[in-house]
C-alpha positions in Angstrom: -7.0 0.8 10.7 -7.7 3.1 7.9 -7.0 2.2 4.3 -5.9 4.9 1.8 -7.5 4.6 -1.6 -6.1 5.6 -5.0 -9.4 7.3 -6.0 -9.3 10.2 -8.3 -11.1 13.5 -7.6 -12.1 16.5 -9.5 -11.4 19.7 -7.5 -13.4 22.8 -8.4 -12.4 26.3 -7.2 -14.7 29.3 -7.5 -12.8 32.6 -7.0 -15.5 35.2 -7.5 -17.1 35.1 -4.1 -17.8 38.6 -2.8 -20.5 37.9 -0.2 -18.2 36.2 2.4 -20.3 33.0 2.4 -18.2 29.8 2.4 -19.5 27.3 -0.1 -18.3 23.7 0.0 -19.8 20.7 -1.9 -18.2 17.2 -1.6 -19.0 13.9 -3.3 -17.1 10.7 -4.0 -15.6 12.1 -7.2 -15.6 15.8 -6.7 -14.9 18.5 -4.1 -16.1 22.1 -4.9 -14.9 25.1 -2.9 -15.9 28.8 -3.0 -17.4 30.9 -5.7 -20.4 33.1 -5.8 -23.8 31.4 -5.4 -24.2 31.4 -9.2 -20.7 30.0 -9.9 -21.0 27.3 -7.2 -24.4 26.2 -8.6 -22.9 25.9 -12.1 -20.0 23.9 -10.8 -22.4 21.6 -8.9 -24.6 21.1 -12.0 -21.6 20.3 -14.2 -20.2 17.8 -11.7 -23.5 16.1 -11.3 -23.9 15.8 -15.0 -20.3 14.4 -15.2 -21.1 11.8 -12.4 -24.3 10.7 -14.2 -22.5 10.2 -17.5 -19.6 8.4 -15.8 -22.2 6.0 -14.1 -23.8 5.4 -17.5 -20.4 4.2 -18.8 -20.0 1.9 -15.7 -16.6 3.3 -15.0 -14.8 5.0 -12.2 -13.0 8.3 -12.7 -9.5 6.8 -12.3 -10.3 4.2 -15.0 -10.9 6.8 -17.7 -8.2 7.3 -20.3 -7.2 10.9 -20.6 -8.9 11.3 -24.0 -12.2 10.0 -22.7 -11.8 12.1 -19.5 -11.4 15.3 -21.6 -14.3 14.4 -24.0 -16.6 13.7 -21.0 -15.5 16.9 -19.3 -16.2 18.9 -22.4 -19.7 17.4 -22.7 -20.4 18.5 -19.1 -19.0 22.0 -19.3 -16.1 21.2 -17.1 -13.6 23.0 -19.3 -10.9 23.7 -18.5 -10.3 20.4 -16.7 -6.6 20.2 -16.2 -4.9 16.9 -15.9 -1.7 16.7 -13.9 0.7 14.0 -14.9 3.8 12.9 -13.2 6.8 13.2 -15.4 9.6 10.7 -15.3 12.7 12.1 -13.8 15.7 11.9 -16.1 18.1 9.1 -15.1 21.7 10.0 -14.3 24.0 8.5 -16.9 27.2 9.1 -14.9 
C-alpha cells in the first residue's frame, strides 16, 4: 500500500528551449522541466545551492516559515519563487 506524503517541492519551468531537447531534473525537493541547456543548468545550480543550505539548517522545505523560505530562495538566486497559499473561503452568514 502506498503512502502519500505532505512533502513540499519547488517546481522550475524553463520556457526558452529552442533545440527540441527535453530536459528534466528531479530530486526530493525540486523538479525542473524544460529550458535551454544554459537555463536548465542555472536552475540546477540554484536548486542544489538551496538544498545544501536547507541541509545546513537541518530543516525540511515544508518546515520553513515563508519569510525564511523567501530569504533562502533569494540567497540562492531562486527569485522569483512564488508561494501559493490557500485562502479561507468566506463563511455564509445566512
